[in-house]
N, C-alpha and C positions, 0 to 999 in steps of 0.2 A: 597294906598301907594308902595303897588306890582307892579305898572301901571308907577309908574313914570321914570325909567329907563327908559322904554321903547318910554315912552312922549319923552325921551332927548334926545333916535336916534332916532326918529319919526320927530324930528325938523329940522335936520342937513342932510335931503336926496340931493340926488347926481343927478342931472341935466343927462342926458343923451347926448353924445355926437360923435362923431367919434372915441375921443383915446376911448373913454369907448368900444366900437366896438372890437375896433385893444384891445383893454387888455385881453375881453373876448376873440378871435379869438386867438391869439398868447395860450392860457393858453389851450386852448383847442387841439390844434395842437402842443404841448409841451407835454402834456399829451397821446395825443393818440396813440404818439410815443413811449414813455415807457410804453402803452400795448402791444400794437406791439410788443412789445420786450419782454415783459418780462412775458406775459399770455400763459401758456403752452398748454395749450387747448382754441385754438382759435376757432373753430371750433363745437364747443358744440352748442348743443340748436336747437331753430329752425329756418331756415332759414341760414344757413351755410353757408358764404360766399355769404355776403351779401354786405360788401361792404369792397375793400382793402383785400376782403380772412377771414375778423372779420367775428362773427353769429351777429343774432342780441343782444343776451345778452351779448358778449366783446363792440358790438358797444354803447348799451346804457351803459353800468357801466365804460367807458371810458369815457363817454361824459358827466354822472354825476361827477364824479370825478372833470372832466376839469371848469365842470360847479362853483364848490365848490369851490376847486382854484381861479378861474374866483373871484367870489367876494368875496373873502379873498383880490386879487389884487387889485382890486376895492376901494373894501375900504382902503384895507391899505395906497394906494396911495393916495385917495382922503384926508386921515386924511395927508397926509403930505404935501396936495399943492399942487401935481405933476398934480393931472387930477385936 
Protein backbone atom coordinates (compact mmCIF):
# COMPACT_ATOMS: atom_id res chain seq x y z
CA UNK A 1 0.00 0.00 0.00
CA UNK A 2 2.86 2.36 0.74
CA UNK A 3 4.19 2.10 -2.82
CA UNK A 4 0.94 3.11 -4.52
CA UNK A 5 1.71 6.86 -4.75
CA UNK A 6 5.15 6.05 -6.17
CA UNK A 7 3.60 3.84 -8.82
CA UNK A 8 1.14 6.57 -9.75
CA UNK A 9 4.01 8.97 -10.35
CA UNK A 10 5.95 6.38 -12.36
CA UNK A 11 3.07 5.99 -14.80
CA UNK A 12 3.42 9.61 -15.94
CA UNK A 13 7.01 9.39 -17.16
CA UNK A 14 8.45 12.40 -18.94
CA UNK A 15 9.95 11.74 -22.34
CA UNK A 16 13.26 13.44 -23.03
CA UNK A 17 13.23 16.16 -25.66
CA UNK A 18 15.47 19.10 -26.53
CA UNK A 19 13.07 21.34 -24.58
CA UNK A 20 13.76 19.32 -21.42
CA UNK A 21 17.49 19.75 -21.99
CA UNK A 22 17.11 23.50 -22.49
CA UNK A 23 15.19 23.83 -19.21
CA UNK A 24 17.91 21.90 -17.34
CA UNK A 25 20.70 23.98 -18.92
CA UNK A 26 18.95 27.26 -18.13
CA UNK A 27 18.41 26.21 -14.51
CA UNK A 28 22.06 25.21 -14.13
CA UNK A 29 23.34 28.45 -15.66
CA UNK A 30 21.01 30.49 -13.44
CA UNK A 31 22.14 28.72 -10.26
CA UNK A 32 25.79 28.92 -11.35
CA UNK A 33 25.48 32.69 -11.76
CA UNK A 34 23.79 33.03 -8.38
CA UNK A 35 26.39 30.79 -6.73
CA UNK A 36 29.28 32.65 -8.31
CA UNK A 37 27.91 35.92 -6.96
CA UNK A 38 27.04 34.71 -3.46
CA UNK A 39 29.61 32.07 -2.43
CA UNK A 40 32.07 33.93 -0.22
CA UNK A 41 34.97 31.46 -0.39
CA UNK A 42 35.01 30.17 -3.94
CA UNK A 43 38.56 28.81 -3.90
CA UNK A 44 38.42 26.65 -0.77
CA UNK A 45 38.91 22.93 -1.23
CA UNK A 46 40.54 20.79 -3.87
CA UNK A 47 41.45 22.15 -7.29
CA UNK A 48 41.09 25.90 -6.70
CA UNK A 49 40.10 27.92 -9.77
CA UNK A 50 39.01 24.79 -11.62
CA UNK A 51 36.19 26.41 -13.57
CA UNK A 52 35.63 30.16 -13.90
CA UNK A 53 37.37 30.92 -10.62
CA UNK A 54 35.47 28.35 -8.57
CA UNK A 55 36.90 25.30 -6.80
CA UNK A 56 35.70 21.76 -7.35
CA UNK A 57 33.55 21.90 -4.21
CA UNK A 58 31.83 25.12 -5.32
CA UNK A 59 31.27 23.73 -8.80
CA UNK A 60 29.72 20.50 -7.50
CA UNK A 61 27.53 22.42 -5.05
CA UNK A 62 26.16 24.81 -7.66
CA UNK A 63 25.54 22.13 -10.28
CA UNK A 64 23.84 19.89 -7.69
CA UNK A 65 21.47 22.68 -6.74
CA UNK A 66 20.97 23.45 -10.43
CA UNK A 67 19.93 19.87 -11.12
CA UNK A 68 17.52 19.88 -8.18
CA UNK A 69 15.98 23.13 -9.42
CA UNK A 70 15.96 21.81 -13.00
CA UNK A 71 14.22 18.58 -12.04
CA UNK A 72 11.56 20.55 -10.19
CA UNK A 73 11.11 22.91 -13.12
CA UNK A 74 10.83 20.03 -15.59
CA UNK A 75 8.29 18.21 -13.43
CA UNK A 76 6.30 21.41 -12.88
CA UNK A 77 6.32 22.43 -16.53
CA UNK A 78 5.36 18.93 -17.68
CA UNK A 79 2.52 18.87 -15.15
CA UNK A 80 1.27 22.15 -16.60
CA UNK A 81 1.48 20.68 -20.09
CA UNK A 82 4.21 23.04 -21.32
CA UNK A 83 6.77 20.28 -21.90
